[in-house]
N, C-alpha and C positions, 0 to 999 in steps of 0.2 A: 436760370432757367425757368424753372416755375413760375417765377416773379414775372419776365418775358410772358410765356404761354397765355400765363393769368389779366395778360396788362391786353394782349388780343383777341380772348373772349369775352373777357367782362361785358365790353362795349353789345354786343349780341348777345349778349342774354338776359341783361338792360334794358335790352330793347323791347322785349316780350314782355305781357304780363307777370307778375310775380310767382302766380303758381303753377302758369303755363314753363315760367327758364325752371321750377322745381320740377313739374314732369319732366322733362326735357330730362335734364340733369339723370332724376335718378333713374327716367328706360335707360340713357348708356348703360351709366355706373351697373347697373341692374342686368345687360346684356353679356358682360366679361367682365364679374369685378376680379376674378383674381388676375386675369389677364392686365387691366388697367393697373393694380394696384405694382405691379412688376413691373409697371414704368414708371408710375410713381415716386416708389421709396425710392432708389436713388435721390430721386430729386429734390425730396423731405427727410435726407436722414439728419437726427440730431442728436447732440448729447445726449446720452441717458440723465433720466433723474428716478431713481427708482424709488417707489414706495410702495406700501401692503394696504392691499383691500380687498376687504370679504375671505383672509387667508391668502390671497395670490400675492406676487410682487412685482407689479405693475413696471414697464420702460420709463412710466412715466405721471406726474398725478392730474395730466389733462385731459379730458375725456369728452366723448362727442354726447352732447344734449339730446334727451328724446325730444322725437317731433321732426327731423329732417329725414330720417327712412323707418316709418311708418311701420310699414311693412317687411321689412329688414330684406328688402331687395339685393343690399349689396355687400353685405357683414362682410366679406371676408375684404372688401376694400379700405375701408376705412381708416385699419392701424398701419395702412400704407404712407398716410399724411401724418402721423405718428400720434397718435392715439393712445394713450398707454387703456381704456377702457372705454364702452361703445353702448349708448344705451337705445335700443330701438324702439317701437312704439310713438303714441300710446294704441294700443290695439284695445279690442272689445270681445266679449261675449260673445257677440254676434256682427258679422259684415253691416254696414251703415255707412251710407255716402257722406254724410256730413253735413254740414248748413249749405243753403243755394250760396251760387255763386257771384260777382265775386267775393272773396273770401277771405283775402292774403292781398299786402299792402306793402311796399318797400317808401321809405322815407329816406332816401339817398341823402340831404344834406345834413338828416338827424341819424345816420346811419341806426336807422328804425327798423322793426317789422312790425306790425300791426296785422295779426289773422284771428278770425272767428272761424278756424276749418270746423270744429266742432266732429274731432274725433272721427276724421275718416278713411277707415279702415278693412281690411278684408276680411279681419275676422280673429282671433286667438286662434282659435283651428287651425287656420292657415299659418299664422306662422309659426304655430310648433311642427307643421309637419313639414317647413321649408326651413327650419335648422335642425329637423332631424335628416334632413336629406347632404344639408351639409355635415352634420356631423358624419354622417352613413358614408360620403364619399373622402372622408377623411381634409377636408377644406373648412374646417372649423376656425376661427384666428388664433392667435395664441395669448393675447390678452380675452379679459371677461365681457361677456356679452348677455346685459339685461334688459330684460323684458319691463318694457312699461305701460299698466294697467289700467284701466281706469271702467266706468260705467256707459253701458249701450243705453239709449237713450231711452228706447222702448221698456226698458227698466225701469218697474219703480221706484222711487227711490227709497220704500218699506222695504225691496227686494231687495236692494243693493249690495248688500253681501256675499249673498249668495251668487250673482253677478261674477261679481269680483273674484270671489273662491272657482268657478267655472274656469277661468282664463286662466288662476294660479295650478289649475290641478293638468292644464292640459299642456301647461308647458315647466311644470315641476322638474319636466326629464329634463329638461333641452337648454332651459336659462340659466346664466350663471349667475342669477339674481335675479331678483324683481323690487319695479318701488310703484307703490300705490299710487296712482296718480285723483286725490283727493280737491285740486287746486286748479283746475283746468278753470276759467270764467266762459266757455265755448258750450256746457253743455249745461240746460237749466236743470236748476235745483242741487248742482256738483258739490258747490262750496259747502253750499250747506249741511255735508258731511265730513264735514271739519271739525262739527262740535262734538262732542263730546261724548253721546251715545252711540250715535251711530258710529262715530269714528271707532269705538270699540270693537261693534260687531265686526264692520269691515275688517278691519286689522287682526281680530278673535280667526275669523273665516280664510281669510290671506292666507297667515300663521299653519293654521293648521292643516292647507289645499298644497304649501309649500312645499311641504315632505323635508324641512330641509333645511330652502334654500333662501340662502338672505334675504333678507329685503329690507328695503329703504319704505319713509313717506316721503311725497315731494308736498310741501306747503308752499302758499300762497305769500306775496310778501306784503298783498293790503289785508293782513293778521292784526290785531290787535300785539302789544309787549304781550298781555295778559293771554291771550289765545295762542300766541307761539307758543310761550310758558304752557300749558296746559297741553297742547298737540304733544312736545316735549318730552313733555313728565308721561301722560298717554301712553306715548310712544314706547316709552322706557321698561315704564312697567309688563307692558306686552309683548317683551322681547322683541321688537324690530333692533332690525340693524348698524339702520343711520338714516337720516335724516339728512331732504337734501332739499336746501333754502337757498334759492325760491326757482316759482314757476315767473310767469307774465304776470304783471300787473293791469288794471279798468282805469290807474292813472292818467289823463292828460297833462296835468300841468307839468311834470317832466321835459314834455317836449317845448318847441321854442312857438309852434302852433298849433291850434290843435285841427286834426284832416278830419272830425266829426266823422270817426268810422268807428262803429263799435267791432269789441273785441281786447284782447288782451296783448298789450306791447314788450315787446324785446329790444333788447341790443344796447346802444352806448348810452342813451335816456338812463335807461331804469340801471345802473352800474351804484350813484350816490345811494338810493335809496334801496337797492340790495345791502349794498354791503353792510347798512344799521341794519337791516331784517337778519344778516348770515350774523352778525354780532349779535343780537337780541337770545338768536339761536343758540350762539355757542356759551352762551354766559346760562340760557335754561339747560343745556347740558351736563355743564357743567365736569365734565371727559366722560360726563357716563356714556356717552351714545356720537358714534363717532358722526361728525357733520360736512356734504359736501357741500360749496357755493359753488353756485350760478348765479347769474343776470351782469350783464352787457358786457361783461367781460373782453377788452382784447388786446391786455400790454404782458406785457411780462411783469411791470409794476405791481398791477392787480392781481396777478395769479402768486406773485411772490406775497403781496401785504395778508391773501386768505391765511396762503400756508405757516404764515409765521401767528396767525393771528389765532389759529388752532381748527386750522380745516384739514381732513387726512386727503383731499381732493379738491380739484372744479371742474365744473363743465361748462362748455360755452356750445356755441351755434351760431346766432345772427352775423357775431362778426367774420363770422366762416364764410357767409353771402355773402359780406362787401371786402376780403380782406385778400381771399381767395384759397385754395390749394396750398400753399406755402407756411400761412398762418402759422399753423400749432412748429411747424422749424424754427421759425422767428424767434418764439415765443419759447419754447426749448432752449434755443441755443440764447437769445438775451439772456435767460435766468441763468443760467450757466457761467456766463459772463459776469455777471454780477456777483455769481455765491463766490466763482476761483479770485484767489489772493492778488 
């Protein structure tokens, strides 16, 4: 049933430019997330794949990556699709419009997305208020909801630590975990914050402001092996709870043709590169700090590959855009069938 509905809806959405379709979808889901979730849930029911993350027992190790629901407008809806945890954002201390449009592009034949959104969001104060409202009305999901936080564009790089800490303080009592995003290619200078000295200051500031809320660090796939090792080591020493590997890539040689669009690329072509980078992060962690794998995941075999390699969980986003709301059910069903004797 869900596949049939998606087959009807996809041509309409894909006839629109990528950001318009994104906005239309989020506006619809945000208008009635609990009602639409109640409709979707029986159509997306899947076998449980219990796992533990941040002290929570999850129904599935498959999570929603940040970027799809930046402002958390549809938080109550996402678990209905079968996600075991949800990450909203990226949000920043200051509300900001992001980069000029157009800034999101589908590469349908490649099953890839290029975006240079630039952290467009309503700000971490607005997200905190929305989360507080959900909790106050008893509408909080039964799965963990994380907040991905980034640096405001107007904030100087040397003041980044306090900018991140401001968002962490605002969200500390409502988010189930934080992700420190220093790896987006779409905010000028942001990736330089992955260097040891600024990264140490940011992590210390966020962990101090988080008031015990679990905190993860999201790394770019474009880092060298040495840089990944150094970042993982620093995160472990600082007391970070997990590494998320990886974010989007600036590489274009992974595509069959170059669309000549700047920004970060995600989706199916990222998988082999991300898989290699995830392995480097796993080796660097050596079991001392959990790793969540992200990057081009679209099949149950890929999910199982990462879990068997040592990832505690995985996240996806782009494959949901191309395969539709029944994706998580298929991944969980196929994974369950593969694991059954």
